[in-house]
N, C-alpha and C positions, 0 to 999 in steps of 0.2 A: 299731115293733119294731127292735131293734138288730141289726146284721149282725155275725156273728162274725168277728173280725179274722183268726184263723188261716185261715179259709176264703178270705177275701179275698186274703191273702198267697200262699196256695198257688195260687190261680187266677191271680194276677199272674205268678208264675213260669212258669206254663204259657202265658200270653198273650204274654209277651215285650214289654217296654216299648219305646217308640221311643227312639232315641238322641238325647240332648240335645246332643251335639257329636260331631265326628269322633273316632273312637277311635284313639289313637296305638298304635304297636307298641313293646313288648309290650302286650297288651290291658289296659286299665284300666277298671273299672266306671264308667260315666258317672253324673253326678249328674242326678237327675230332679226335675222340678217336680211339685206335687201333681196338677195337671190331667193330666199325662202318665201318672202312676200310675193315676189314676181311669179314664182312657180305656183304658189297657192292661188293667185288670181287666175292663172291659166287653167287650173284644174277643173274638170267637169266633163259632161257628155253633151255633145252638140249635134244638131241636125240641120240638114238642108232639104227643102221640099223638092220633090221630083215627081213628074208624071210619066208613067210608062205605058206605051201602047203594046198590047199583046198581039200575038199572031192571029187571034180570032177576031181582031178589030176592036175589042173592048179596051178601055183605059182604066188605070188604077193609080191613085195617089199614094206614093210611098215616101220614105225619107232615107237619105244617105247619112250615115252616122260617123262621127269621129269621137274617140274617147281620149281624154288627157288625164293622167294620174301621176302621182309621185312614183319615182323609180329608185327606191332605196338600195336595190340590188345592182344598180348600174355601175357603181364604183366611180372613184374620181371626184367625189363631191356631190352636191345636191343636183338632181336631174329630174326631168319629167319624161314619161313615155307617151308619144302620140300614136294612136292606132287608128288606121283606116279600115273600116269594116266592109266596105263595098255594098252592093245591092244584090240580095238573093231573092229572085222571083222567077218562077218557071215561065216558059213560053213567051219571052219578051221579043218584040220586034225591034223597038228602040225606046229610049227614054230621053226626056227633055225638060227644061224649065225656062224661066224668064231670061236667064243669063246664057245658058248653053243650048244650042240647037240640038246637039246630041251629047247627052251626059256620058262621061267616061267612068268605067268601073275602076276604082282605086283601092288597093289593098296593101297592107304592110305596116311597119311601125318604125319610128325614128326616136332617138333620144336627144333632148335639147337641154341646155342649161342657160343661166343668165349671168353675165359678167358684171361684177360690181366690186366696190371696195369692201363690202360686207362688214360694216361697223355694227356690232350686235346691239348697240344702244340707240342706233339711228336708222334701223332697217326700213321702217314704215316711212319716215321722213325722206330718206334717200329715194325710195320708190316713187313717192309723190312728185319729187323733183324730176325724176326720169320720165314719168308720165306726162308732165307738163311740157317737156322738151319736144315730144313728138312720138312717132310710132315706137313700140317696144321691140327690141331685137333679141331673139333667142338663138344663139349659135347652136348648130347641130354637130354632134360628135360621133354618131353611129346610126346606121339603119338604112333602109331602102323602101321605096314605094313603087309598086308595079301598076302601070296603067294599061287597060285593055278596052277594046270596043265592047259596048254593052248591047246585047241582043243580035238577032239575025240581020238587022239593018243598021247596026251600030257603025259609027265612023271613027277614024283615027287609027293610029298604029300602036302595036304593043311595044312598050318600052319600060325599062326598069331604071329608076332614078336613084342615084346614090346620095346619101346624106352623111357620108363618112368624113366630116370635117371639111377642110380645104375651102373655107368660105361659105359652105352651105349653112342655111339658117331659116328661121321662121320670123317673119315680121308681122306684128299684130297692131291693128288699129281699129277704131270704131267704124261703123257703116254710115257713110254720109247720107243725110236726108236728101231725098230726090234722086239718089243714085240707082243703078240697076240692082245693086245688092239690097237696097231698102225696099224696092218694089218686089223683089224675090221673097223677102222675109215678111212682107205685109200680110201674108195669109195667116200669120200667127198673131194672137192678141199681145198687146204691149206689156201686160202684167201676168204674173203667175199666181196660182192660189197661195194664200198666205201660209207661211210656215214659221215656226218658232226661230227667232234670231236670223231670219233670212230676208233679203230684199224682195219687194213685190215686182220691181222692174226686171224684165228679162234682159240677159246679156246678149247683145248683138255684136259680132266681131267679124272683121275682115282678116282672114288668115292667108298670108302670102308666103308660099314655100319656094325657096331658092335652092335647087339641088346643086351638086358639084358641077355637073355639066347638063346642058339642055335648058330649054326655056322654063322660067318659073311658072307656077300655076297658083290661082287664087280660088279660095273657097269662102263663101259667105255663110255664116252659121249663126244659130241662136241656141241658147242652152235648152236642153230637152225638157219639155213638159208634154204630157200625153194628150193634151187637148188643143185642137186647132179651131180657128173660127168656123 
């Protein structure tokens, strides 16, 4: 599925791309390479809605969070760090949502990059072409994610997934209308409160993680705003 370029560009404005060079005075827009643009698009904090059943029988709506930010200390070129924060809630029996009968607790972090020709004068144009071609691929070069059952009645086995290269990657695309992912994220309003130089439309993404070994997993996310419907 192709990613809509206007959505990508609006999100890029909100993310704020890294500076390719020191900015002289007066300010001059820096030139960006394609990988800088691609990582800037990915940057942000994202949430997935989850409902947890507590051991006393009550239910509470929470969110599972993923943070993505630039990792200048990663070495080896431009990179982004993806962090899984898991769910911290006492006395959980189990958690679920529209997509998962039993939500798994994921924690850890991985480093990803974006492969491109990196022409400094055509970074945005090259990224637009890549977005039109289809899903965006971000190879991973380091990190791991640990999955565990969540709650006293949680299901699934504990496993640690490696993202140390060897074909591991993140594949990013939009959330198709009418899909389970779209239904899951429908609890959130389609727009966010207006902010200076930021798009009103919220970013909805399908994040498909492919580890070195083991089955890939998918997370449907929306950029974080503290107000739900």
